[in-house]
Backbone as JSON Lines, residues from 0, in Angstrom:
{"i":0,"aa":"M","n":[117.78,64.02,126.0],"ca":[116.78,63.27,126.75],"c":[116.38,62.06,125.94]}
{"i":1,"aa":"S","n":[116.39,60.87,126.54],"ca":[116.06,59.66,125.8],"c":[114.56,59.39,125.85]}
{"i":2,"aa":"D","n":[114.1,58.76,124.8],"ca":[112.69,58.4,124.7],"c":[112.52,57.01,125.32]}
{"i":3,"aa":"T","n":[111.78,56.92,126.4],"ca":[111.61,55.65,127.07],"c":[110.3,54.97,126.69]}
{"i":4,"aa":"K","n":[109.61,55.53,125.7],"ca":[108.34,54.97,125.25],"c":[108.57,53.55,124.72]}
{"i":5,"aa":"T","n":[107.71,52.64,125.08],"ca":[107.79,51.28,124.57],"c":[107.24,51.26,123.16]}
{"i":6,"aa":"P","n":[108.01,50.71,122.19],"ca":[107.52,50.66,120.82],"c":[106.34,49.7,120.7]}
{"i":7,"aa":"H","n":[105.41,50.05,119.84],"ca":[104.24,49.21,119.57],"c":[104.25,48.8,118.12]}
{"i":8,"aa":"A","n":[103.52,47.73,117.8],"ca":[103.39,47.31,116.42],"c":[102.88,48.46,115.59]}
{"i":9,"aa":"G","n":[103.49,48.64,114.42],"ca":[103.06,49.71,113.54],"c":[103.63,51.07,113.9]}
{"i":10,"aa":"D","n":[104.4,51.17,114.97],"ca":[104.98,52.44,115.39],"c":[106.19,52.75,114.52]}
{"i":11,"aa":"D","n":[106.1,53.78,113.7],"ca":[107.19,54.12,112.8],"c":[108.42,54.59,113.56]}
{"i":12,"aa":"N","n":[108.3,54.91,114.82],"ca":[109.44,55.34,115.61],"c":[110.1,54.19,116.38]}
{"i":13,"aa":"A","n":[109.61,52.96,116.18],"ca":[110.21,51.81,116.85],"c":[111.65,51.66,116.34]}
{"i":14,"aa":"P","n":[112.59,51.41,117.24],"ca":[113.98,51.34,116.82],"c":[114.26,50.1,115.95]}
{"i":15,"aa":"D","n":[115.11,50.28,114.94],"ca":[115.51,49.16,114.09],"c":[116.64,48.36,114.72]}
{"i":16,"aa":"N","n":[117.1,48.76,115.9],"ca":[118.18,48.03,116.56],"c":[117.64,47.13,117.68]}
{"i":17,"aa":"D","n":[116.35,46.86,117.66],"ca":[115.71,45.95,118.61],"c":[114.85,44.99,117.79]}
{"i":18,"aa":"V","n":[115.28,43.74,117.73],"ca":[114.63,42.77,116.85],"c":[113.15,42.61,117.16]}
{"i":19,"aa":"V","n":[112.77,42.63,118.42],"ca":[111.36,42.45,118.77],"c":[110.54,43.66,118.31]}
{"i":20,"aa":"A","n":[111.05,44.86,118.56],"ca":[110.34,46.07,118.12],"c":[110.23,46.09,116.59]}
{"i":21,"aa":"L","n":[111.29,45.7,115.9],"ca":[111.3,45.68,114.44],"c":[110.24,44.71,113.91]}
{"i":22,"aa":"L","n":[110.21,43.5,114.45],"ca":[109.25,42.5,113.99],"c":[107.81,42.85,114.37]}
{"i":23,"aa":"M","n":[107.64,43.43,115.55],"ca":[106.3,43.86,115.95],"c":[105.79,44.97,115.03]}
{"i":24,"aa":"R","n":[106.68,45.89,114.66],"ca":[106.29,46.95,113.73],"c":[105.87,46.34,112.4]}
{"i":25,"aa":"Q","n":[106.59,45.32,111.95],"ca":[106.23,44.66,110.69],"c":[104.88,43.96,110.81]}
{"i":26,"aa":"H","n":[104.59,43.38,111.96],"ca":[103.26,42.78,112.15],"c":[102.18,43.85,111.97]}
{"i":27,"aa":"G","n":[102.41,45.03,112.51],"ca":[101.48,46.14,112.32],"c":[101.37,46.54,110.86]}
{"i":28,"aa":"D","n":[102.5,46.61,110.17],"ca":[102.51,46.95,108.75],"c":[101.73,45.92,107.93]}
{"i":29,"aa":"I","n":[101.87,44.65,108.29],"ca":[101.14,43.58,107.6],"c":[99.64,43.76,107.8]}
{"i":30,"aa":"R","n":[99.21,44.06,109.03],"ca":[97.78,44.31,109.28],"c":[97.28,45.48,108.43]}
{"i":31,"aa":"N","n":[98.08,46.55,108.37],"ca":[97.69,47.72,107.58],"c":[97.58,47.39,106.09]}
{"i":32,"aa":"L","n":[98.49,46.55,105.58],"ca":[98.42,46.18,104.17],"c":[97.21,45.29,103.89]}
{"i":33,"aa":"F","n":[96.86,44.4,104.82],"ca":[95.62,43.63,104.64],"c":[94.44,44.6,104.53]}
{"i":34,"aa":"D","n":[94.39,45.6,105.4],"ca":[93.31,46.61,105.34],"c":[93.28,47.27,103.96]}
{"i":35,"aa":"E","n":[94.45,47.65,103.48],"ca":[94.53,48.35,102.2],"c":[94.04,47.46,101.04]}
{"i":36,"aa":"V","n":[94.44,46.19,101.05],"ca":[93.99,45.27,100.0],"c":[92.47,45.12,100.06]}
{"i":37,"aa":"E","n":[91.94,44.96,101.27],"ca":[90.5,44.75,101.43],"c":[89.68,45.94,100.94]}
{"i":38,"aa":"R","n":[90.14,47.14,101.18],"ca":[89.31,48.31,100.85],"c":[89.57,48.84,99.44]}
{"i":39,"aa":"S","n":[90.57,48.3,98.73],"ca":[90.89,48.76,97.38],"c":[90.2,47.91,96.33]}
{"i":40,"aa":"T","n":[90.27,48.4,95.1],"ca":[89.77,47.63,93.95],"c":[90.72,47.86,92.78]}
{"i":41,"aa":"G","n":[90.59,47.02,91.76],"ca":[91.33,47.21,90.52],"c":[92.84,47.26,90.72]}
{"i":42,"aa":"D","n":[93.47,48.22,90.02],"ca":[94.93,48.34,90.06],"c":[95.44,48.65,91.46]}
{"i":43,"aa":"A","n":[94.69,49.43,92.23],"ca":[95.1,49.76,93.6],"c":[95.15,48.5,94.46]}
{"i":44,"aa":"R","n":[94.18,47.6,94.27],"ca":[94.2,46.33,95.02],"c":[95.37,45.48,94.58]}
{"i":45,"aa":"R","n":[95.64,45.42,93.29],"ca":[96.77,44.64,92.79],"c":[98.08,45.13,93.41]}
{"i":46,"aa":"E","n":[98.25,46.44,93.43],"ca":[99.47,47.03,93.98],"c":[99.58,46.77,95.49]}
{"i":47,"aa":"A","n":[98.48,46.95,96.21],"ca":[98.49,46.71,97.65],"c":[98.77,45.24,97.94]}
{"i":48,"aa":"F","n":[98.18,44.35,97.14],"ca":[98.41,42.92,97.35],"c":[99.87,42.57,97.06]}
{"i":49,"aa":"R","n":[100.45,43.15,96.02],"ca":[101.86,42.91,95.69],"c":[102.73,43.33,96.87]}
{"i":50,"aa":"N","n":[102.43,44.49,97.47],"ca":[103.19,44.96,98.64],"c":[103.01,44.01,99.83]}
{"i":51,"aa":"L","n":[101.8,43.51,100.02],"ca":[101.54,42.56,101.11],"c":[102.32,41.27,100.9]}
{"i":52,"aa":"V","n":[102.29,40.74,99.69],"ca":[103.01,39.5,99.39],"c":[104.5,39.67,99.69]}
{"i":53,"aa":"R","n":[105.05,40.79,99.23],"ca":[106.48,41.0,99.44],"c":[106.81,41.11,100.92]}
{"i":54,"aa":"L","n":[106.03,41.9,101.67],"ca":[106.33,42.05,103.09],"c":[106.19,40.72,103.83]}
{"i":55,"aa":"L","n":[105.15,39.96,103.53],"ca":[105.0,38.65,104.18],"c":[106.17,37.73,103.84]}
{"i":56,"aa":"A","n":[106.59,37.71,102.58],"ca":[107.68,36.83,102.17],"c":[108.98,37.2,102.88]}
{"i":57,"aa":"V","n":[109.32,38.5,102.89],"ca":[110.59,38.88,103.52],"c":[110.52,38.75,105.04]}
{"i":58,"aa":"H","n":[109.36,39.06,105.62],"ca":[109.2,38.96,107.07],"c":[109.37,37.51,107.53]}
{"i":59,"aa":"E","n":[108.69,36.59,106.85],"ca":[108.79,35.19,107.26],"c":[110.18,34.63,107.01]}
{"i":60,"aa":"T","n":[110.81,35.02,105.92],"ca":[112.17,34.56,105.66],"c":[113.11,35.04,106.76]}
{"i":61,"aa":"A","n":[112.97,36.28,107.15],"ca":[113.81,36.82,108.23],"c":[113.57,36.05,109.52]}
{"i":62,"aa":"E","n":[112.33,35.78,109.84],"ca":[112.04,35.02,111.07],"c":[112.61,33.6,110.99]}
{"i":63,"aa":"E","n":[112.48,32.99,109.82],"ca":[112.98,31.62,109.65],"c":[114.5,31.54,109.81]}
{"i":64,"aa":"E","n":[115.18,32.61,109.45],"ca":[116.64,32.59,109.5],"c":[117.21,33.11,110.82]}
{"i":65,"aa":"V","n":[116.45,33.94,111.54],"ca":[116.99,34.56,112.75],"c":[116.22,34.14,114.0]}
{"i":66,"aa":"V","n":[114.91,34.32,114.0],"ca":[114.11,34.08,115.2],"c":[113.98,32.6,115.52]}
{"i":67,"aa":"H","n":[113.59,31.8,114.53],"ca":[113.35,30.38,114.8],"c":[114.61,29.64,115.27]}
{"i":68,"aa":"P","n":[115.76,29.86,114.67],"ca":[116.95,29.18,115.2],"c":[117.24,29.56,116.66]}
{"i":69,"aa":"F","n":[117.04,30.83,116.99],"ca":[117.23,31.28,118.38],"c":[116.24,30.56,119.3]}
{"i":70,"aa":"A","n":[114.98,30.48,118.87],"ca":[113.95,29.81,119.67],"c":[114.29,28.34,119.87]}
{"i":71,"aa":"R","n":[114.75,27.68,118.83],"ca":[115.12,26.26,118.94],"c":[116.2,26.06,119.99]}
{"i":72,"aa":"R","n":[117.17,26.96,120.0],"ca":[118.32,26.82,120.91],"c":[118.0,27.19,122.34]}
{"i":73,"aa":"T","n":[117.08,28.11,122.56],"ca":[116.96,28.71,123.9],"c":[115.64,28.5,124.62]}
{"i":74,"aa":"I","n":[114.58,28.13,123.91],"ca":[113.27,27.94,124.56],"c":[113.09,26.48,124.91]}
{"i":75,"aa":"A","n":[112.63,26.21,126.14],"ca":[112.27,24.83,126.5],"c":[111.15,24.39,125.56]}
{"i":76,"aa":"G","n":[111.36,23.27,124.89],"ca":[110.38,22.81,123.9],"c":[110.43,23.62,122.61]}
{"i":77,"aa":"G","n":[111.57,24.27,122.39],"ca":[111.72,25.15,121.23],"c":[111.53,24.47,119.9]}
{"i":78,"aa":"D","n":[111.94,23.2,119.8],"ca":[111.76,22.48,118.53],"c":[110.29,22.41,118.15]}
{"i":79,"aa":"Q","n":[109.42,22.13,119.11],"ca":[107.99,22.04,118.81],"c":[107.39,23.41,118.52]}
{"i":80,"aa":"V","n":[107.83,24.42,119.27],"ca":[107.36,25.79,119.03],"c":[107.66,26.18,117.58]}
{"i":81,"aa":"V","n":[108.89,25.92,117.14],"ca":[109.29,26.28,115.78],"c":[108.57,25.41,114.76]}
{"i":82,"aa":"K","n":[108.44,24.14,115.05],"ca":[107.73,23.24,114.12],"c":[106.31,23.75,113.88]}
{"i":83,"aa":"D","n":[105.64,24.18,114.93],"ca":[104.27,24.7,114.79],"c":[104.25,25.98,113.96]}
{"i":84,"aa":"R","n":[105.22,26.89,114.2],"ca":[105.27,28.14,113.43],"c":[105.57,27.85,111.96]}
{"i":85,"aa":"L","n":[106.46,26.89,111.69],"ca":[106.8,26.57,110.3],"c":[105.61,25.97,109.55]}
{"i":86,"aa":"A","n":[104.82,25.17,110.25],"ca":[103.61,24.6,109.61],"c":[102.64,25.72,109.26]}
{"i":87,"aa":"E","n":[102.48,26.68,110.17],"ca":[101.6,27.83,109.89],"c":[102.13,28.64,108.7]}
{"i":88,"aa":"E","n":[103.44,28.85,108.67],"ca":[104.05,29.61,107.58],"c":[103.88,28.9,106.24]}
{"i":89,"aa":"K","n":[104.03,27.59,106.24],"ca":[103.87,26.82,104.99],"c":[102.44,26.97,104.47]}
{"i":90,"aa":"D","n":[101.46,26.85,105.36],"ca":[100.07,27.01,104.95],"c":[99.81,28.41,104.38]}
{"i":91,"aa":"A","n":[100.37,29.42,105.03],"ca":[100.18,30.8,104.56],"c":[100.84,31.0,103.21]}
{"i":92,"aa":"K","n":[102.03,30.44,103.01],"ca":[102.7,30.58,101.72],"c":[101.93,29.9,100.6]}
{"i":93,"aa":"E","n":[101.35,28.75,100.91],"ca":[100.54,28.06,99.89],"c":[99.33,28.91,99.5]}
{"i":94,"aa":"T","n":[98.68,29.5,100.49],"ca":[97.53,30.35,100.21],"c":[97.97,31.6,99.45]}
{"i":95,"aa":"L","n":[99.08,32.19,99.84],"ca":[99.6,33.36,99.13],"c":[99.9,33.03,97.68]}
{"i":96,"aa":"S","n":[100.52,31.88,97.45],"ca":[100.83,31.48,96.07],"c":[99.55,31.33,95.25]}
{"i":97,"aa":"M","n":[98.52,30.73,95.86],"ca":[97.24,30.57,95.18],"c":[96.63,31.94,94.87]}
{"i":98,"aa":"L","n":[96.63,32.84,95.85],"ca":[96.09,34.18,95.65],"c":[96.9,34.95,94.62]}
{"i":99,"aa":"D","n":[98.21,34.73,94.6],"ca":[99.09,35.42,93.67],"c":[98.74,35.08,92.22]}
{"i":100,"aa":"D","n":[98.19,33.87,92.02],"ca":[97.8,33.43,90.67],"c":[96.4,33.9,90.28]}
{"i":101,"aa":"M","n":[95.67,34.48,91.23],"ca":[94.29,34.92,90.97],"c":[94.25,36.39,90.57]}
{"i":102,"aa":"D","n":[93.19,36.75,89.88],"ca":[92.91,38.17,89.62],"c":[92.3,38.72,90.91]}
{"i":103,"aa":"P","n":[92.86,39.81,91.45],"ca":[92.32,40.36,92.7],"c":[90.86,40.81,92.6]}
{"i":104,"aa":"D","n":[90.33,40.95,91.4],"ca":[88.92,41.29,91.23],"c":[88.02,40.06,91.13]}
{"i":105,"aa":"D","n":[88.62,38.87,91.14],"ca":[87.85,37.62,91.12],"c":[87.0,37.58,92.39]}
{"i":106,"aa":"P","n":[85.71,37.22,92.29],"ca":[84.85,37.17,93.48],"c":[85.36,36.22,94.58]}
{"i":107,"aa":"K","n":[86.19,35.24,94.22],"ca":[86.73,34.29,95.21],"c":[87.95,34.86,95.94]}
{"i":108,"aa":"F","n":[88.53,35.94,95.41],"ca":[89.77,36.47,95.97],"c":[89.59,36.99,97.39]}
{"i":109,"aa":"L","n":[88.62,37.88,97.59],"ca":[88.48,38.52,98.89],"c":[88.15,37.53,100.01]}
{"i":110,"aa":"P","n":[87.22,36.57,99.82],"ca":[86.99,35.6,100.9],"c":[88.25,34.8,101.26]}
{"i":111,"aa":"R","n":[89.03,34.44,100.25],"ca":[90.27,33.7,100.52],"c":[91.28,34.6,101.22]}
{"i":112,"aa":"L","n":[91.32,35.85,100.83],"ca":[92.22,36.8,101.48],"c":[91.84,36.98,102.95]}
{"i":113,"aa":"L","n":[90.54,37.07,103.24],"ca":[90.08,37.24,104.63],"c":[90.44,36.02,105.47]}
{"i":114,"aa":"A","n":[90.33,34.83,104.89],"ca":[90.72,33.61,105.61],"c":[92.22,33.62,105.88]}
{"i":115,"aa":"L","n":[92.99,34.05,104.87],"ca":[94.44,34.16,105.05],"c":[94.75,35.15,106.16]}
{"i":116,"aa":"R","n":[94.05,36.27,106.17],"ca":[94.3,37.29,107.2],"c":[94.12,36.7,108.59]}
{"i":117,"aa":"Q","n":[93.05,35.95,108.8],"ca":[92.82,35.33,110.11],"c":[93.98,34.4,110.48]}
{"i":118,"aa":"D","n":[94.42,33.61,109.5],"ca":[95.52,32.68,109.76],"c":[96.82,33.42,110.07]}
{"i":119,"aa":"V","n":[97.1,34.48,109.31],"ca":[98.32,35.26,109.52],"c":[98.29,35.94,110.88]}
{"i":120,"aa":"Q","n":[97.14,36.49,111.27],"ca":[97.04,37.15,112.57],"c":[97.2,36.15,113.72]}
{"i":121,"aa":"S","n":[96.63,34.97,113.56],"ca":[96.79,33.93,114.58],"c":[98.26,33.51,114.68]}
{"i":122,"aa":"H","n":[98.9,33.37,113.54],"ca":[100.33,33.03,113.49],"c":[101.17,34.12,114.17]}
{"i":123,"aa":"A","n":[100.87,35.38,113.89],"ca":[101.61,36.49,114.49],"c":[101.45,36.49,116.01]}
{"i":124,"aa":"R","n":[100.22,36.25,116.49],"ca":[100.0,36.2,117.94],"c":[100.81,35.06,118.57]}
{"i":125,"aa":"A","n":[100.88,33.92,117.88],"ca":[101.65,32.79,118.41],"c":[103.14,33.14,118.45]}
{"i":126,"aa":"E","n":[103.65,33.81,117.42],"ca":[105.06,34.23,117.44],"c":[105.31,35.17,118.6]}
{"i":127,"aa":"E","n":[104.42,36.14,118.75],"ca":[104.6,37.12,119.82],"c":[104.57,36.45,121.19]}
{"i":128,"aa":"R","n":[103.66,35.49,121.35],"ca":[103.5,34.84,122.65],"c":[104.61,33.83,122.95]}
{"i":129,"aa":"Y","n":[104.98,33.02,121.95],"ca":[105.91,31.92,122.22],"c":[107.36,32.23,121.88]}
{"i":130,"aa":"E","n":[107.59,33.21,121.02],"ca":[108.98,33.5,120.64],"c":[109.41,34.9,121.06]}
{"i":131,"aa":"F","n":[108.66,35.92,120.68],"ca":[109.1,37.29,120.93],"c":[109.24,37.6,122.42]}
{"i":132,"aa":"I","n":[108.29,37.15,123.23],"ca":[108.37,37.4,124.67],"c":[109.63,36.76,125.25]}
{"i":133,"aa":"H","n":[109.92,35.55,124.81],"ca":[111.11,34.86,125.3],"c":[112.38,35.6,124.86]}
{"i":134,"aa":"I","n":[112.41,36.07,123.63],"ca":[113.58,36.82,123.16],"c":[113.77,38.06,124.03]}
{"i":135,"aa":"R","n":[112.69,38.77,124.26],"ca":[112.75,40.01,125.05],"c":[113.28,39.72,126.47]}
{"i":136,"aa":"R","n":[112.82,38.62,127.07],"ca":[113.2,38.31,128.45],"c":[114.59,37.72,128.58]}
{"i":137,"aa":"S","n":[115.09,37.09,127.52],"ca":[116.33,36.32,127.68],"c":[117.53,36.92,126.95]}
{"i":138,"aa":"T","n":[117.38,38.13,126.39],"ca":[118.5,38.73,125.68],"c":[118.77,40.14,126.2]}
{"i":139,"aa":"D","n":[119.95,40.62,125.89],"ca":[120.28,41.99,126.27],"c":[120.22,42.89,125.04]}
{"i":140,"aa":"V","n":[120.47,44.17,125.25],"ca":[120.37,45.17,124.18],"c":[121.3,44.83,123.03]}
{"i":141,"aa":"T","n":[122.5,44.34,123.34],"ca":[123.48,44.01,122.31],"c":[122.97,42.86,121.44]}
{"i":142,"aa":"Q","n":[122.41,41.84,122.07],"ca":[121.92,40.69,121.3],"c":[120.65,41.07,120.51]}
{"i":143,"aa":"L","n":[119.78,41.9,121.09],"ca":[118.6,42.37,120.36],"c":[119.03,43.12,119.1]}
{"i":144,"aa":"A","n":[120.07,43.94,119.23],"ca":[120.57,44.7,118.08],"c":[121.21,43.78,117.04]}
{"i":145,"aa":"A","n":[121.97,42.79,117.5],"ca":[122.61,41.85,116.58],"c":[121.55,41.06,115.8]}
{"i":146,"aa":"M","n":[120.49,40.64,116.5],"ca":[119.42,39.9,115.83],"c":[118.67,40.81,114.86]}
{"i":147,"aa":"A","n":[118.5,42.08,115.21],"ca":[117.84,43.02,114.29],"c":[118.67,43.16,113.02]}
{"i":148,"aa":"K","n":[119.99,43.22,113.15],"ca":[120.85,43.28,111.97],"c":[120.68,42.02,111.12]}
{"i":149,"aa":"G","n":[120.56,40.88,111.79],"ca":[120.34,39.62,111.08],"c":[119.03,39.62,110.32]}
{"i":150,"aa":"V","n":[117.98,40.15,110.95],"ca":[116.67,40.23,110.29],"c":[116.77,41.12,109.07]}
{"i":151,"aa":"K","n":[117.42,42.27,109.21],"ca":[117.55,43.2,108.07],"c":[118.36,42.57,106.94]}
{"i":152,"aa":"A","n":[119.42,41.82,107.28],"ca":[120.22,41.15,106.25],"c":[119.4,40.07,105.56]}
{"i":153,"aa":"A","n":[118.63,39.31,106.34],"ca":[117.79,38.27,105.74],"c":[116.76,38.89,104.81]}
{"i":154,"aa":"E","n":[116.19,40.02,105.21],"ca":[115.2,40.7,104.38],"c":[115.81,41.17,103.06]}
{"i":155,"aa":"A","n":[117.08,41.59,103.11],"ca":[117.73,42.08,101.9],"c":[117.9,40.98,100.86]}
{"i":156,"aa":"M","n":[118.04,39.73,101.32],"ca":[118.22,38.63,100.37],"c":[116.99,37.76,100.22]}
{"i":157,"aa":"A","n":[115.91,38.11,100.89],"ca":[114.72,37.28,100.89],"c":[114.01,37.32,99.56]}
{"i":158,"aa":"P","n":[113.3,36.23,99.21],"ca":[112.52,36.22,97.98],"c":[111.4,37.25,98.04]}
{"i":159,"aa":"T","n":[111.02,37.76,96.88],"ca":[109.95,38.76,96.83],"c":[108.6,38.11,96.62]}
{"i":160,"aa":"R","n":[108.57,36.8,96.46],"ca":[107.32,36.05,96.34],"c":[107.4,34.84,97.26]}
{"i":161,"aa":"P","n":[106.25,34.33,97.72],"ca":[106.28,33.19,98.63],"c":[106.74,31.92,97.93]}
{"i":162,"aa":"H","n":[107.54,31.12,98.62],"ca":[108.01,29.85,98.09],"c":[107.61,28.74,99.06]}
{"i":163,"aa":"P","n":[106.41,28.16,98.9],"ca":[105.97,27.09,99.81],"c":[106.98,25.95,99.8]}
{"i":164,"aa":"G","n":[107.18,25.36,100.97],"ca":[108.11,24.25,101.09],"c":[109.5,24.7,101.47]}
{"i":165,"aa":"V","n":[109.73,26.01,101.56],"ca":[111.04,26.54,101.96],"c":[110.82,27.24,103.29]}
{"i":166,"aa":"E","n":[110.73,26.43,104.36],"ca":[110.42,26.98,105.67],"c":[111.5,26.69,106.7]}
{"i":167,"aa":"S","n":[112.72,26.45,106.26],"ca":[113.78,26.24,107.24],"c":[114.92,27.18,106.94]}
{"i":168,"aa":"A","n":[115.68,27.48,107.97],"ca":[116.81,28.4,107.79],"c":[117.77,27.85,106.75]}
{"i":169,"aa":"A","n":[118.11,26.57,106.83],"ca":[119.06,25.99,105.89],"c":[118.55,26.1,104.46]}
{"i":170,"aa":"A","n":[117.29,25.78,104.24],"ca":[116.73,25.86,102.89],"c":[116.68,27.3,102.41]}
{"i":171,"aa":"N","n":[116.32,28.21,103.28],"ca":[116.24,29.62,102.87],"c":[117.63,30.19,102.58]}
{"i":172,"aa":"V","n":[118.64,29.8,103.36],"ca":[119.98,30.28,103.09],"c":[120.44,29.73,101.74]}
{"i":173,"aa":"A","n":[120.12,28.46,101.47],"ca":[120.54,27.84,100.22],"c":[119.78,28.41,99.02]}
{"i":174,"aa":"L","n":[118.48,28.62,99.16],"ca":[117.65,29.02,98.04],"c":[117.34,30.5,97.99]}
{"i":175,"aa":"G","n":[117.5,31.21,99.12],"ca":[117.11,32.61,99.18],"c":[117.71,33.46,98.08]}
{"i":176,"aa":"P","n":[119.05,33.49,97.92],"ca":[119.62,34.35,96.89],"c":[119.18,33.96,95.48]}
{"i":177,"aa":"V","n":[119.1,32.66,95.2],"ca":[118.68,32.2,93.88],"c":[117.22,32.55,93.66]}
{"i":178,"aa":"A","n":[116.39,32.27,94.66],"ca":[114.96,32.58,94.53],"c":[114.75,34.08,94.38]}
{"i":179,"aa":"A","n":[115.51,34.87,95.15],"ca":[115.37,36.32,95.05],"c":[115.77,36.8,93.66]}
{"i":180,"aa":"L","n":[116.87,36.26,93.15],"ca":[117.31,36.64,91.81],"c":[116.27,36.26,90.77]}
{"i":181,"aa":"M","n":[115.72,35.06,90.89],"ca":[114.69,34.61,89.96],"c":[113.46,35.51,90.05]}
{"i":182,"aa":"D","n":[113.05,35.83,91.26],"ca":[111.88,36.68,91.45],"c":[112.1,38.07,90.87]}
{"i":183,"aa":"R","n":[113.27,38.63,91.13],"ca":[113.56,39.98,90.6],"c":[113.63,39.96,89.08]}
{"i":184,"aa":"T","n":[114.16,38.86,88.54],"ca":[114.2,38.73,87.08],"c":[112.79,38.65,86.52]}
{"i":185,"aa":"K","n":[111.92,37.84,87.15],"ca":[110.52,37.76,86.71],"c":[109.86,39.13,86.78]}
{"i":186,"aa":"D","n":[110.09,39.84,87.88],"ca":[109.5,41.17,88.04],"c":[109.98,42.11,86.93]}
{"i":187,"aa":"A","n":[111.28,42.04,86.61],"ca":[111.83,42.92,85.57],"c":[111.23,42.59,84.21]}
{"i":188,"aa":"V","n":[111.09,41.29,83.92],"ca":[110.5,40.87,82.64],"c":[109.04,41.33,82.57]}
{"i":189,"aa":"R","n":[108.29,41.12,83.63],"ca":[106.88,41.53,83.65],"c":[106.74,43.03,83.49]}
{"i":190,"aa":"K","n":[107.63,43.78,84.17],"ca":[107.56,45.24,84.06],"c":[107.88,45.65,82.63]}
{"i":191,"aa":"A","n":[108.91,45.04,82.05],"ca":[109.29,45.38,80.68],"c":[108.16,45.06,79.69]}
{"i":192,"aa":"M","n":[107.38,44.01,80.04],"ca":[106.28,43.63,79.17],"c":[104.99,44.38,79.5]}
{"i":193,"aa":"G","n":[105.06,45.25,80.51],"ca":[103.89,46.05,80.87],"c":[102.81,45.28,81.61]}
{"i":194,"aa":"K","n":[103.2,44.2,82.3],"ca":[102.23,43.4,83.05],"c":[102.28,43.8,84.51]}
{"i":195,"aa":"D","n":[101.13,43.66,85.21],"ca":[101.04,44.02,86.63],"c":[101.82,43.07,87.52]}
{"i":196,"aa":"G","n":[101.9,41.85,87.19],"ca":[102.54,40.91,88.1],"c":[102.1,39.57,87.82]}
């Protein structure tokens, strides 16, 4: 018997072979990580924030490489839709980079994080409204699955930290593996030195 339940954001049972369900689930995971960062303190906040940064970086990279090119090609006015999403992503990456340099216990951290959360949620709603709905309506199961594979591949090579100014598929394809290698090297050095991040 097949499960005909419609997947929702944050639903761990959402299929990974449907790009919209996969990305919607990640939007839910991002909301949950914001909650975790907000309610934690000390090392727990640092760890939750590190997880949030990584998920946002890989999620946006995947969208930049898979979703936005599809939107450009297939949505009427797609160039402007993507341009608007890329501007939002650039702003979020700049804020993430700034927060990444702060101590999560700094009194300025949480207000800036809350502002970022509002921006990220607004950005996610715009993606869902202007891109995801169109993908769902204009593709078949085979194409949804192929795009989901593309998202997963992009995530595997995506940077683990935000890189402001790298908001295009071409730039991410060119810099993604190098940036990811650099980020993983930094992480390994920091871990070896006993630093949080």
